Structure formats: structure tokens, C-alpha cells
C-alpha positions in Angstrom: 107.0 33.2 91.0 109.1 35.5 93.3 109.1 34.3 96.9 110.5 35.5 100.1 110.6 33.5 103.3 110.2 35.5 106.5 111.0 34.0 109.9 111.0 35.4 113.4 113.5 34.0 115.9 113.4 34.3 119.7 115.9 32.6 122.0 117.5 30.9 119.0 114.2 29.3 118.0 112.0 30.0 115.0 108.7 31.1 116.4 106.9 32.2 113.2 107.4 31.9 109.5 105.6 32.9 106.4 106.3 32.7 102.6 105.2 35.7 100.6 105.0 35.5 96.9 104.5 37.9 94.0 103.9 36.8 90.4 103.5 40.2 88.9 106.6 40.4 86.7 105.6 43.8 85.3 107.1 45.2 88.5 110.9 45.5 89.0 112.7 43.2 91.5 113.1 46.0 94.1 109.4 46.6 94.2 108.6 42.9 94.4 111.0 42.6 97.4 109.4 45.5 99.3 105.9 44.4 98.5 106.6 40.9 99.9 108.4 42.2 102.9 105.4 44.4 103.6 103.1 41.3 103.4 105.4 39.4 105.8 105.4 42.3 108.3 101.7 42.6 108.1 101.3 38.9 108.7 103.6 39.0 111.8 102.0 42.3 112.9 105.4 44.1 113.1 106.5 47.4 111.6 108.6 47.3 108.5 112.3 47.3 109.2 114.7 50.1 108.4 117.3 49.1 105.8 120.8 49.9 107.0 123.9 49.6 104.7 125.0 46.2 106.2 121.5 44.9 105.5 121.6 46.0 101.9 125.0 44.4 101.4 123.9 41.1 103.0 120.8 40.9 100.9 122.6 41.8 97.7 125.3 39.2 98.2 123.5 36.3 100.0 119.9 36.8 99.2 119.3 36.7 103.0 119.2 39.4 105.7 118.5 39.7 109.4 116.8 42.6 111.0 117.4 43.1 114.8 116.2 45.7 117.2 118.4 48.3 115.6 116.3 48.1 112.5 112.9 48.8 114.1 111.6 52.1 115.5 109.2 50.2 117.8 110.1 47.9 120.6 110.2 44.2 119.4 109.6 41.1 121.4 111.8 38.8 119.4 115.5 38.6 118.6 115.5 39.1 114.9 113.5 38.9 111.7 115.2 37.0 108.9 114.2 37.4 105.2 115.5 35.0 102.6 114.8 34.7 98.8 113.5 31.3 97.8 114.8 30.5 94.4 112.4 29.4 91.7 
């Protein structure tokens, strides 16, 4: 089961978290990542973040990425959204 852990931080404290999972292995990994991020954003009622080059690099090398205000078109009321792969 592919799982992503999404967490919202404000003032250096985690205020929300959600684990999204996808067990449909007929999809490629990229599609599974975007589907689970979409679920996390829907759960938190925030827009999906824009992936910038540093975000792509962090996620590729560490399996973890932070999205701050620069990654959102809308105004956000938190410091950052962190997404992390939970290994099986």
C-alpha cells in the first residue's frame, strides 16, 4: 500500500495531519503521488501546491517535501504543508 503523510504546521507546531493511501498498483508512482496529495489537500481544504524545482529535488532524494506560501496561489493561514512517504 502506497501511503503519504500530510501535515500542516503553524508556529512550529503540527496542527493537522492525515495519511492518504492508494493500493491501486496499476497506476504509476507519479500518479499515485498526485492522487494522494489531492486527497490530503481536499481533507485540509487547501489548494494543491505548485511544484517548484527545489520541491521536486527534495521529494526525489528524501521522500519528503515542504510547501510554503510560495507554492500556493491562494493565501494560506499556516506556515507550511509537509508531505512525506511512509514506507511499506
